[in-house]
GUVEXNU-406068 format. One record per residue (C-alpha): x, y, z; residue in one letter; residue number from 1. Coordinates in steps of 0.02 Angstrom, whole numbers. Layout:
GUVEXNU-406068
[[X Y Z] "a" NUM]
...
***
This chain:
GUVEXNU-406068
[[4538 -326 3964] "m" 1]
[[4418 -462 3950] "n" 2]
[[4385 -516 4142] "r" 3]
[[4355 -693 4197] "k" 4]
[[4217 -748 4297] "p" 5]
[[4254 -745 4484] "d" 6]
[[4239 -910 4591] "i" 7]
[[4308 -806 4746] "h" 8]
[[4182 -853 4883] "g" 9]
[[4071 -971 4806] "l" 10]
[[4044 -1152 4903] "i" 11]
[[3919 -1240 4804] "g" 12]
[[3843 -1403 4871] "l" 13]
[[3947 -1511 5010] "t" 14]
[[3963 -1685 4979] "t" 15]
[[3821 -1758 5093] "r" 16]
[[3708 -1642 4993] "e" 17]
[[3761 -1697 4825] "a" 18]
[[3757 -1878 4866] "e" 19]
[[3560 -1845 4959] "r" 20]
[[3529 -1767 4786] "i" 21]
[[3612 -1902 4665] "l" 22]
[[3504 -2052 4793] "g" 23]
[[3348 -1942 4766] "e" 24]
[[3350 -1914 4561] "e" 25]
[[3476 -2044 4518] "g" 26]
[[3643 -2017 4400] "p" 27]
[[3643 -1883 4263] "n" 28]
[[3621 -2006 4129] "e" 29]
[[3537 -2039 3955] "l" 30]
[[3383 -2139 3970] "p" 31]
[[3434 -2291 3855] "s" 32]
[[3345 -2477 3823] "s" 33]
[[3440 -2615 3902] "k" 34]
[[3575 -2672 3813] "q" 35]
[[3528 -2830 3704] "r" 36]
[[3673 -2977 3735] "g" 37]
[[3730 -3123 3626] "s" 38]
[[3581 -3245 3671] "l" 39]
[[3451 -3079 3649] "r" 40]
[[3521 -3063 3483] "i" 41]
[[3510 -3245 3418] "a" 42]
[[3330 -3263 3481] "l" 43]
[[3297 -3131 3392] "d" 44]
[[3385 -3202 3227] "v" 45]
[[3316 -3359 3248] "m" 46]
[[3111 -3281 3245] "r" 47]
[[3146 -3233 3076] "e" 48]
[[3036 -3306 2932] "p" 49]
[[3167 -3351 2810] "m" 50]
[[3279 -3425 2961] "f" 51]
[[3146 -3527 3011] "l" 52]
[[3103 -3598 2855] "l" 53]
[[3291 -3649 2838] "l" 54]
[[3291 -3721 2995] "v" 55]
[[3162 -3800 2949] "a" 56]
[[3236 -3875 2790] "c" 57]
[[3395 -3934 2873] "g" 58]
[[3272 -4033 3001] "a" 59]
[[3163 -4121 2861] "i" 60]
[[3333 -4168 2807] "y" 61]
[[3373 -4249 2953] "l" 62]
[[3239 -4351 2946] "m" 63]
[[3238 -4400 2784] "v" 64]
[[3416 -4480 2812] "g" 65]
[[3486 -4357 2692] "d" 66]
[[3660 -4299 2824] "m" 67]
[[3736 -4197 2677] "q" 68]
[[3597 -4066 2631] "e" 69]
[[3541 -4057 2813] "a" 70]
[[3743 -4021 2856] "l" 71]
[[3751 -3912 2727] "m" 72]
[[3589 -3823 2760] "l" 73]
[[3622 -3809 2929] "l" 74]
[[3816 -3721 2923] "a" 75]
[[3723 -3597 2824] "f" 76]
[[3606 -3588 2992] "v" 77]
[[3769 -3547 3091] "f" 78]
[[3871 -3461 2946] "f" 79]
[[3717 -3318 2948] "v" 80]
[[3694 -3333 3154] "m" 81]
[[3890 -3297 3175] "g" 82]
[[3900 -3146 3050] "i" 83]
[[3733 -3056 3133] "t" 84]
[[3812 -3087 3322] "l" 85]
[[3966 -3008 3242] "y" 86]
[[3870 -2843 3168] "q" 87]
[[3734 -2803 3275] "e" 88]
[[3869 -2822 3446] "q" 89]
[[3979 -2711 3350] "k" 90]
[[3826 -2576 3318] "t" 91]
[[3780 -2621 3515] "e" 92]
[[3964 -2557 3580] "r" 93]
[[3956 -2397 3450] "a" 94]
[[3791 -2354 3519] "l" 95]
[[3848 -2392 3708] "e" 96]
[[3989 -2258 3664] "a" 97]
[[3903 -2128 3589] "l" 98]
[[3783 -2150 3758] "r" 99]
[[3926 -2117 3869] "d" 100]
[[3982 -1966 3777] "l" 101]
[[3837 -1887 3821] "s" 102]
[[3899 -1898 4032] "s" 103]
[[4077 -1804 4012] "p" 104]
[[4178 -1774 4135] "r" 105]
[[4137 -1579 4237] "a" 106]
[[4232 -1452 4355] "m" 107]
[[4114 -1421 4508] "v" 108]
[[4128 -1340 4660] "i" 109]
[[4088 -1444 4792] "r" 110]
[[4120 -1399 4999] "d" 111]
[[4193 -1228 4946] "g" 112]
[[4352 -1317 4798] "t" 113]
[[4345 -1362 4649] "q" 114]
[[4314 -1526 4593] "q" 115]
[[4336 -1636 4450] "r" 116]
[[4188 -1778 4451] "i" 117]
[[4129 -1883 4336] "a" 118]
[[3970 -1821 4223] "g" 119]
[[3857 -1965 4298] "r" 120]
[[3905 -1865 4454] "d" 121]
[[3835 -1717 4417] "v" 122]
[[3683 -1653 4529] "v" 123]
[[3543 -1531 4540] "r" 124]
[[3627 -1370 4610] "g" 125]
[[3772 -1425 4566] "d" 126]
[[3897 -1259 4542] "i" 127]
[[3999 -1306 4360] "i" 128]
[[4139 -1218 4314] "l" 129]
[[4150 -1210 4124] "l" 130]
[[4283 -1144 3995] "a" 131]
[[4337 -1170 3808] "e" 132]
[[4341 -1355 3747] "g" 133]
[[4209 -1414 3904] "d" 134]
[[4067 -1522 3852] "r" 135]
[[3904 -1478 3967] "v" 136]
[[3871 -1603 4071] "s" 137]
[[3704 -1536 4154] "a" 138]
[[3569 -1384 4096] "d" 139]
[[3642 -1254 4201] "a" 140]
[[3580 -1074 4226] "l" 141]
[[3748 -951 4204] "v" 142]
[[3777 -845 4355] "l" 143]
[[3938 -765 4276] "d" 144]
[[4040 -774 4110] "c" 145]
[[4137 -709 3996] "s" 146]
[[4127 -711 3797] "s" 147]
[[4035 -876 3853] "l" 148]
[[3978 -953 3677] "s" 149]
[[3916 -1143 3647] "t" 150]
[[3911 -1251 3512] "d" 151]
[[3707 -1314 3519] "e" 152]
[[3689 -1410 3351] "s" 153]
[[3664 -1559 3451] "l" 154]
[[3504 -1512 3506] "l" 155]
[[3461 -1363 3371] "t" 156]
[[3546 -1422 3221] "g" 157]
[[3619 -1245 3212] "e" 158]
[[3808 -1241 3186] "s" 159]
[[3841 -1082 3238] "v" 160]
[[3899 -1049 3433] "a" 161]
[[3769 -941 3514] "v" 162]
[[3816 -822 3637] "r" 163]
[[3777 -837 3818] "k" 164]
[[3740 -713 3958] "v" 165]
[[3719 -699 4134] "c" 166]
[[3577 -737 4236] "g" 167]
[[3472 -746 4408] "d" 168]
[[3348 -861 4486] "a" 169]
[[3213 -765 4422] "s" 170]
[[3279 -795 4229] "s" 171]
[[3126 -899 4135] "p" 172]
[[3144 -1058 4059] "a" 173]
[[3180 -1054 3879] "v" 174]
[[3219 -1196 3751] "q" 175]
[[3384 -1223 3681] "p" 176]
[[3438 -1093 3511] "g" 177]
[[3468 -910 3493] "g" 178]
[[3588 -779 3576] "d" 179]
[[3606 -677 3730] "d" 180]
[[3515 -836 3834] "l" 181]
[[3572 -878 4016] "p" 182]
[[3553 -1060 4000] "f" 183]
[[3651 -1177 3948] "v" 184]
[[3629 -1360 3902] "f" 185]
[[3696 -1528 3941] "s" 186]
[[3788 -1606 3789] "g" 187]
[[3842 -1440 3713] "t" 188]
[[4026 -1397 3691] "l" 189]
[[4092 -1234 3734] "v" 190]
[[4187 -1164 3583] "v" 191]
[[4210 -982 3669] "r" 192]
[[4260 -881 3817] "g" 193]
[[4203 -954 4020] "q" 194]
[[4078 -972 4146] "g" 195]
[[4013 -1004 4305] "i" 196]
[[3836 -1106 4291] "a" 197]
[[3703 -1192 4438] "r" 198]
[[3656 -1353 4359] "a" 199]
[[3450 -1340 4362] "i" 200]
[[3431 -1508 4275] "a" 201]
[[3497 -1693 4246] "t" 202]
[[3495 -1848 4158] "g" 203]
[[3294 -1869 4097] "q" 204]
[[3256 -1694 4152] "q" 205]
[[3384 -1627 4054] "s" 206]
[[3354 -1544 3871] "a" 207]
[[3439 -1689 3770] "i" 208]
[[3364 -1804 3921] "g" 209]
[[3193 -1781 3873] "k" 210]
[[3240 -1827 3667] "i" 211]
[[3315 -1998 3743] "g" 212]
[[3162 -2024 3853] "k" 213]
[[3052 -1990 3674] "a" 214]
[[3156 -2092 3573] "l" 215]
[[3120 -2249 3697] "q" 216]
[[2932 -2235 3651] "t" 217]
[[2989 -2261 3463] "v" 218]
[[2954 -2444 3399] "t" 219]
[[3033 -2528 3244] "g" 220]
[[2902 -2575 3118] "e" 221]
[[2909 -2751 3022] "v" 222]
[[2998 -2711 2826] "t" 223]
[[2901 -2733 2685] "l" 224]
[[3048 -2899 2643] "l" 225]
[[2986 -2976 2825] "q" 226]
[[2780 -2978 2800] "r" 227]
[[2825 -3049 2627] "e" 228]
[[2924 -3168 2691] "t" 229]
[[2827 -3217 2819] "g" 230]
[[2669 -3219 2719] "r" 231]
[[2748 -3352 2587] "l" 232]
[[2805 -3462 2765] "v" 233]
[[2643 -3469 2821] "r" 234]
[[2569 -3508 2663] "v" 235]
[[2706 -3640 2617] "l" 236]
[[2685 -3723 2776] "a" 237]
[[2497 -3730 2753] "i" 238]
[[2511 -3830 2587] "a" 239]
[[2651 -3934 2650] "v" 240]
[[2573 -3995 2787] "l" 241]
[[2413 -3989 2717] "g" 242]
[[2480 -4117 2556] "l" 243]
[[2618 -4217 2687] "c" 244]
[[2463 -4257 2777] "t" 245]
[[2336 -4292 2628] "l" 246]
[[2493 -4418 2578] "l" 247]
[[2505 -4509 2735] "i" 248]
[[2337 -4550 2750] "l" 249]
[[2308 -4611 2567] "i" 250]
[[2463 -4702 2594] "y" 251]
[[2416 -4790 2733] "g" 252]
[[2241 -4803 2692] "i" 253]
[[2245 -4877 2518] "t" 254]
[[2438 -4975 2525] "r" 255]
[[2437 -5000 2751] "g" 256]
[[2624 -4963 2746] "a" 257]
[[2595 -4814 2854] "w" 258]
[[2786 -4778 2888] "l" 259]
[[2814 -4781 2715] "d" 260]
[[2670 -4638 2691] "g" 261]
[[2759 -4540 2811] "v" 262]
[[2925 -4551 2737] "l" 263]
[[2833 -4515 2562] "a" 264]
[[2771 -4376 2653] "g" 265]
[[2945 -4311 2723] "l" 266]
[[3002 -4333 2532] "t" 267]
[[2862 -4220 2482] "l" 268]
[[2878 -4079 2605] "a" 269]
[[3084 -4076 2553] "m" 270]
[[3027 -4064 2351] "a" 271]
[[2894 -3907 2391] "i" 272]
[[2998 -3808 2498] "m" 273]
[[3119 -3673 2407] "p" 274]
[[3282 -3716 2494] "n" 275]
[[3379 -3582 2395] "e" 276]
[[3281 -3438 2440] "l" 277]
[[3294 -3424 2605] "p" 278]
[[3486 -3472 2600] "v" 279]
[[3485 -3307 2465] "v" 280]
[[3394 -3182 2576] "l" 281]
[[3466 -3218 2753] "t" 282]
[[3653 -3212 2671] "i" 283]
[[3635 -3070 2570] "f" 284]
[[3539 -2977 2694] "l" 285]
[[3687 -3019 2846] "a" 286]
[[3850 -2989 2708] "l" 287]
[[3744 -2830 2689] "g" 288]
[[3731 -2761 2876] "a" 289]
[[3918 -2814 2876] "w" 290]
[[3983 -2700 2721] "r" 291]
[[3879 -2562 2800] "l" 292]
[[3976 -2591 2959] "s" 293]
[[4136 -2570 2886] "r" 294]
[[4093 -2423 2835] "a" 295]
[[4038 -2354 2982] "n" 296]
[[3873 -2364 2973] "v" 297]
[[3757 -2428 3133] "l" 298]
[[3619 -2563 3046] "a" 299]
[[3554 -2619 3222] "r" 300]
[[3455 -2776 3139] "s" 301]
[[3502 -2850 2957] "a" 302]
[[3341 -2795 2885] "p" 303]
[[3380 -2624 2873] "v" 304]
[[3466 -2675 2722] "v" 305]
[[3309 -2698 2634] "e" 306]
[[3243 -2542 2694] "t" 307]
[[3417 -2448 2620] "l" 308]
[[3423 -2524 2473] "g" 309]
[[3259 -2494 2405] "s" 310]
[[3273 -2296 2443] "a" 311]
[[3312 -2173 2272] "t" 312]
[[3287 -2014 2350] "v" 313]
[[3364 -1962 2509] "l" 314]
[[3278 -1795 2572] "c" 315]
[[3361 -1707 2720] "v" 316]
[[3362 -1529 2808] "d" 317]
[[3535 -1426 2766] "k" 318]
[[3560 -1413 2956] "t" 319]
[[3723 -1419 3059] "g" 320]
[[3715 -1591 3100] "t" 321]
[[3735 -1631 2916] "l" 322]
[[3898 -1549 2917] "t" 323]
[[4093 -1548 2992] "l" 324]
[[4032 -1399 3089] "n" 325]
[[4201 -1334 3022] "r" 326]
[[4261 -1150 2965] "m" 327]
[[4396 -1113 2829] "t" 328]
[[4499 -966 2780] "v" 329]
[[4426 -926 2608] "t" 330]
[[4488 -758 2567] "a" 331]
[[4607 -636 2616] "l" 332]
[[4578 -437 2605] "h" 333]
[[4736 -303 2650] "s" 334]
[[4759 -142 2596] "d" 335]
[[4633 -142 2450] "g" 336]
[[4677 -325 2376] "i" 337]
[[4562 -454 2366] "l" 338]
[[4637 -630 2371] "c" 339]
[[4520 -780 2325] "n" 340]
[[4629 -941 2428] "i" 341]
[[4544 -1048 2296] "g" 342]
[[4637 -940 2134] "e" 343]
[[4810 -992 2219] "f" 344]
[[4781 -1227 2237] "r" 345]
[[4939 -1252 2182] "k" 346]
[[5055 -1069 2239] "d" 347]
[[5041 -970 2403] "p" 348]
[[4936 -811 2390] "p" 349]
[[5073 -659 2379] "p" 350]
[[5192 -639 2517] "d" 351]
[[5077 -481 2546] "t" 352]
[[4963 -553 2651] "f" 353]
[[5117 -639 2769] "h" 354]
[[5090 -488 2906] "d" 355]
[[4889 -482 2883] "l" 356]
[[4887 -692 2921] "v" 357]
[[5034 -664 3043] "e" 358]
[[4937 -564 3160] "f" 359]
[[4769 -646 3135] "s" 360]
[[4862 -786 3221] "i" 361]
[[4925 -692 3362] "l" 362]
[[4744 -616 3399] "a" 363]
[[4680 -789 3432] "s" 364]
[[4714 -921 3560] "q" 365]
[[4840 -1014 3550] "r" 366]
[[4744 -1179 3573] "d" 367]
[[4609 -1133 3514] "p" 368]
[[4409 -1199 3522] "f" 369]
[[4347 -1065 3432] "d" 370]
[[4306 -1091 3244] "p" 371]
[[4364 -981 3161] "m" 372]
[[4509 -955 3257] "e" 373]
[[4538 -1142 3225] "r" 374]
[[4519 -1108 3045] "a" 375]
[[4650 -943 3032] "i" 376]
[[4784 -1067 3115] "k" 377]
[[4749 -1217 3006] "e" 378]
[[4774 -1091 2879] "f" 379]
[[4915 -997 2942] "g" 380]
[[5020 -1170 2974] "e" 381]
[[5018 -1218 2812] "a" 382]
[[5029 -1046 2738] "y" 383]
[[5166 -980 2832] "l" 384]
[[5273 -1130 2850] "a" 385]
[[5444 -1108 2830] "h" 386]
[[5438 -897 2866] "t" 387]
[[5491 -813 2978] "e" 388]
[[5315 -761 3016] "h" 389]
[[5255 -909 3126] "l" 390]
[[5314 -880 3321] "h" 391]
[[5296 -1048 3438] "g" 392]
[[5358 -961 3589] "d" 393]
[[5233 -823 3585] "w" 394]
[[5126 -787 3744] "r" 395]
[[4955 -715 3779] "l" 396]
[[4985 -543 3865] "e" 397]
[[4799 -499 3865] "k" 398]
[[4617 -570 3812] "e" 399]
[[4461 -454 3740] "y" 400]
[[4301 -499 3726] "p" 401]
***
């Protein structure tokens, strides 16, 4: 019979000790950059060269008194800003939700009693109780366990769960990945068994926290389109200002009508400035980012649409992070008979396999987290539907590793 980890005699930290460590080391949260507000996003949008060109065109129309053209261009300005604000705020909320996933609730022993606390309140030295379906809240040393396995694909990319063993204070620190290690890591998922562990690293000191800290140093690069439009805006600005100044000086010196010269210069600027180009580029990028957000793709800035649109080949490493991390029943074998499930897409497999599937379900947890047991249960519920081989009232008598 499978032995459950013994929690008797474990006292854990006292509430006062936990508060002191929390004050010294900070909450158990991933490092993250400051969330951008609406004003910050709007300022980032207004610094785009195409946006500045659009505003400049509208301002010129206002100066020459063409109110209709000016209002039309400024309407495009607010339209683009509205789409960009909506799309980027949605992305920020999604990123914040993903960050919250890294700080799950945890069952710990404090003052000799079991307590369910917020993951951000877990501190180094806490005794953490682990069970199937729990997300590990901190890097921890396994003190006692029973058939404990965790899914570490978040850190290693490998979808297969890894076994854990008991360790002690002399166990050397190791990196995530591999079977029979006495450590569990923050953000990973317990898929089988139970365990007791002592937290040894939280927040930025955990394995996932170090990854988040490294990501903070990554800076965004200017896209090719942004470089080209920036160069275009600079060239146009210099050319327009030079020609306008020259026209104003010639008009004023030869005719003495400086005001008419200024109006003539503005008219020339209005004719030279490419009004349609900034409208087309900014609207298409904003609409592209909006369409990506509807497909649940996080585009934190509109210019990223250009990069995605320019990609012709996507090279990826086929790891667990790119799979559903699920298992499915593909074949049944009983009494020398092999049955491939793919051969029975329309009709179910023969009745001779009923007992095999029934006993496979009874040999699993009632509400399993193990990928293999979940696959057996899902297949069995579909295959044995409306038969006497499904038992809704069965109970688990013994559990073996």
